[in-house]
N, C-alpha and C positions, 0 to 999 in steps of 0.2 A: 395519512393526513396530508392535506395540501400544504405547500410552503407558507402561503399567506395565513392560513388558519393556524399553523404551528407558531408563526411569528407573533400572531395576536395573542395566543395562549401563553407564549413564553414571557410576554410583558407582565403577566399576572403572577409569575413564579418567583419565589424568593431567590435572590441572586446567589445565596449560599448554596443553592442546589447545583450550581455550575462549578463549585469550588473543587479543586484537586490539590489537596494539601501536600502531597508528596512529589510535586512537580520537579523539585530540585534533584531527585534521583535520576532524571533524564530531562535536562533543562531545554525543552523544545517549546517553541511558540505553539499555543497561546499560554504556556506556563501554568499558572494556578487557576485559570478559568477555562473550563472546557464544556461546551454545550453539546447536546446530543439530539439527533433527529432519528426517530424510529419510523421505519417504512415497512408496510406489509407487502411482501413480494408475492406470496401465494396465500390466499385467504385461509386464516386459521391454521397455517402450516409453517410458513417461513417469514421471518422478519429480519431486517438489517438495522443496525444501530451505527450511525455515522458520527464521528467527531473529526477534528482537524489537528494537524501537527505540521511543523515546519521550522525552517531556519531562515532568518533574514526576510521574513514575510513571504517566503516560498512555501505556501501552505497547500497541502493536498489532503483528501479524506483518508481517514483510517477507519476500518469497518469491522464490526463484530456481526456474526450471523447467528440467529437463534432458530432452531428447528424443533417443531413439535414431534414427539415420539408417539409411536403407536401404543395405545393403552394409557397414554397420559404422561406428562413430564416433558422436560425440555433438554436439548443438547445445545451447548454454546461453543461456537467455533471462533477462536482468536479474540479473547476478551479485550475490551477497551477500558479506559479509566472508569472505575466504579464511583462516579460522582453521585450525589444525592439524586439528581435528575435521572441519570442512567439507571440506577438501581430501582427507582420508583417505576420507570417504564418497563423494566424487566418484571417487577413484581406484579404489575397489572396483568402481564401474560401468565405469571404463576397462578394468580387468583382464578384465572379462567381455564388454564390448560395443565396445571400441575407444577410441581417444584422443579428446579434445575437439578437434573440427575447427573449430567456429564459436562465437564469443561475440557475443551481440547486446546492444547498449545501446539500448533502445527509447524513450528519453526524452531531453530536452535540459535540462529544468529541475529534475529530481529529483536533488538532490545525494546523497540516500540511496541512489540506484542508481548514479549516475555515479562516485562516489568509489571504488567497489570494482572497477571494470573493469580498471584498470591493474594493481593488485596481483594480481587473479585471473588475468589474462592471463599474468603472469610465471610463474605456477605451471604453465602449459601452453604452453610456448614454440613449439609447432607450430600453435597455433590462430590462425585469421584472426579479426580483430575487425571487426564491422560496427556502425556507429553511426547513430542518427537524424540527418537533416540539420538544420543550423542550430544546431549546438552553440555555447554561449556560457558565459561565466563572469563573476562579479561580485566585486569592483568593477572589475576589469580583464578585458578579453576576451583571454585568453591563448591561445597556440598549443596544439594538442592535446598535443604532446610535453611541454609544461610542466604539463599536467594529468595526466600519468602514463600516457597512452596510448602503446603501442608503435608508433611512427610507421611503421615498415616493414611492419607487419602490420595496420594500421588503415585502413579505407576507409568512405566514406559509403554508406549504403544507397541504391541507385538507385530512382527512382520505379517502374520496371518490375521486379517480382520475378523474372521469367524471366531477367534478366541476372545473377543471382547463382548461385553453384555449388550452392545448395540449392533453387533455384526450382522444380524438378520435384516437390519434396516439401512446400513451403510456399508459401502466398500471403501477402501482407501489404498493409496499407493504412496510409498515413502521414497523420495529422492534423496540419496545420500545416506549418512553424512559424507559430504565431499570435502576432502582436505584442501585447505587454502593456505598452507604454511602456518602462520600464527593462529589461524582460526579455522572454522568449519562452516559449511552451509548445508542446510537440509530443508525440505518442505514436504508436507503431507497433504495431498489432495484428497478430499472427501467427496464421495458420491452419495447423495440421498436418492435411493433407488425409486421410491414411490413417486416423487415429484420430478425425477430426471434432472436434478440440479447438481452441478459440480461446484464445490467450494475450494478455492485456492487462496494462497497467501500473496506471494509476490511474483509467481512464475509468469503469469500472463495478465495483461491489462488492456483496457480500451480507453481512449482519450475522448471525452465529450467536447463538443464545440463550445458549449456554454458552461460556466462554472456551476458545479453541483450546489444544491440548496444549502448544504452545511457550510460551504465556503462563503456563501452570500450573506449569512447572518451577520458577519462583520466584514464589510466591504473594504476596510482600510488596506489590507494587503493587495487586493485586486486593483485599487486605484493607485497605490504606490507603484505597482509594476506597469500601469498604463501610462506613466509619465515617460516622456522622451528626453527630458533633461531635468536637472534638480530644481529649477525655478518654476517648473510647470505646476499649475493648480488645475486639476482635472475635475470635471463635473461628475457627479455620481449618477450615471445612467447605464443602461444595459449595454450600450456599445463599448463604453470604457471598462465595464466589468468583464465583458467578453475578451477585450484586448488584454487586460491584465492577466486573466486566467490562461490565455493561450501562451503568453510569455512565461508565466509561472511553470506551465507544463514543460516548456523547452528547458528552463533552468533545472527543474527537478530531475529530468531524464537524461540530459546531456551534461549538466553542470555549466558548460560554456559552449553553446552551439556556435557554428561558424558565423552566423548572422549577428553575433554579439561582439562589440568592441569594448575592451576594458581600457579606459584612458589611464595615463600616468597619474600618480598621486598629485602632481602639481595642478593638473586640470581638475581633479576631483575637488581640491580645496578652493580653486578659483570659482567653480560652480557653486560650492557651498556658500561662499561670500556673496554671490549674486542672488542667492535664494532669499525669499522673505524670512523675517525672523521666526515666524510661526513654523515655517517649513523646516528651518534649520533645527529647531528644537525637536520637531516631530521625527525627523530622519537622522538626527545626530550629525547633520551637516554632510553626510556621505551619500553619494549616488555614483558609485564607481563602475558604471556601465553605460553603453550607448548602443542602441539597436540600429542595424542597417534597415534601409527602406523595404527590402524584400524579405524581412524576417518571417512574414506569414507563410511564405512558401515552405519553409522548414517545418512550420507547424502542420500545414496541410499534408506534407509527406509523412509526418509522424502520426497524425490522426488517421489518414487513409480511409476516410468515410466510416470511421468507427470500427475498423478491423481489430482483431486480436493481434497483439505483438508482445514480444519479450522486451522488457525495458532495456535500452542501450547500456545502462550500467551493468545489468546482469549479463548481457551479451559479451561485454568487453572485459569485465573483471572477475567473473565467477563461473558461469556455465561453460565457457570455452576451456576451462581447466579439466572438465570431465564430459566431453561431447558424447561418448558412447553411453555412459551411464544416464545422461540426460535424455538422449534419444530413446533409449530402452524404456525409461520412465514415461516419456511422452507417448510412446506406442501403447503402453499398458493403459494409460488414462484414455487414450483415443479409442480403445477397444470397448469402452463403456458406452451405454446408451444414455446420453444427456442432451438436453435442448437449451439449457441456459447455464451461464457461469456467473458466480458471485465472487469476485476478487476482494482482497482487503483494501485496495486502493483504487483511486480514479473512478471510472464509471461502474454502475451496477443497477440492476442485473443486465447481463449481456446475452442476447439471443444468439446462440452459436452452436454449431454441430461439432461432433468429434473431429472430423477431418480439418475443420478450421483451427481447432486447438493444436492439432499435430502440425499444421502448416506453419504456425508461429515459430517452430523450432528448426525450420529448414536452414537457418543461417549457420547451423552446425554441420551441414553436409556439403560434400564436395560436388556431388552431381546435381544438376538442375532439376532432373525429374526424379521424384521419390514417391514412395507409397503408391506404387502401381499406377503412376501417372495422374493421380488425383490433383496434384498441384505441382508447382515448381518454385524453386527458391528465387527465381527472377521476379516472381509475383510479390516479393517481400523487400523491395529496395528501400533503404533509408540513405539519405545523402552521406556519402563517405566523409565529406569534409566536416560534418557535424560531430564525428567521432574523434576529432583531432585531440582535444584535451583529454578525453577518456583514455586514448591510446598513449598519450604522454604519461598519464598517471600509471597506466599498466606497465610501461617500460621502466618507470622509476621504481615501482614496487618490486618488479622482477629483478632489476639490477641490484637492489639493496638486499635481496634475498628474503623479503617479507612474504612474497607469494611465489609459487612455482610458475614456470612459463606455461603459456597456453599450449594445448595439445592440437595436433592436426585434426582437421575435420574428418568425419567418418564417411 
């Protein structure tokens, strides 16, 4: 369904369809109101369901993927919030292709994925739930039933995919669980063999130049980040929406890139006083950042013409704790035959070959030439200065003993 057609139809839908009553369990924007866009990726075979989430108007897509099974029925990878609208859109597929048979939780640390599995599974009481091994919770490591998983229908994904009821249609590879001190990280990549489609959670992404359709349904965050100073009133047009999206991407992936200046609080409050009254109420009077004129160069380096990359946050704080395990996992995934990738965040679907997936992990290797000369790590440069804040966070966490130190590259 085209974006304009979806937006027109959405106006006729009861606003209660967007409601997510349990938003307080993970209080991320847009809180209790979550809209959903369904997109058919492969006709009568694969569909994506996009919602948004974020902090301080730094909003990015969060995505669920639904795959039709041979012989009828559906497999759901990484459920999103089961709002009335979302479940209605799924049930439209159920009416045509069969019931939801399997629900997959492919991560152990991503609360934004884990928190929706129990409520989603309750909407489809006949579905079996398969979860990544090594599940944990913080500050207390609670039983799965206490985390909302339907105990009698939930089982851990075995290492061997052939031992699952969908093993003839899917292969999967489990990364981790990787020990991160107080917590753990894991991801399960799924390959739908018939369509040559790879499903991943957080491991690789691609950044679109323009904001995804789901982010454009409410342009407020985009226009907020298109501002150059607190007193700005920006027009709602595609140029400003693109500008806001590109800055949001830098925020989300670097936290604080080098092209961002954070003024002292005195300047923040002076800017707030200069802002129009309507602006002060809307933004709580705070606009604690200022972009340098060359900020777009950092975005272009990050986007790299839509290439695959591992998010800087994962590069700096997680995967560098287990470079060998990660490379081994990437090698296994890259041995599969796929032609497109559907991640849970940012752009989708991404037309990509296995060697491009493997290339994204070259930051973990010492040598510039890897994988029989197919690519080199020099092909994957990101501005070193943009990692400054992430590396400061890394040093702080390591010094306090919260996380172990990074290991040497392989």
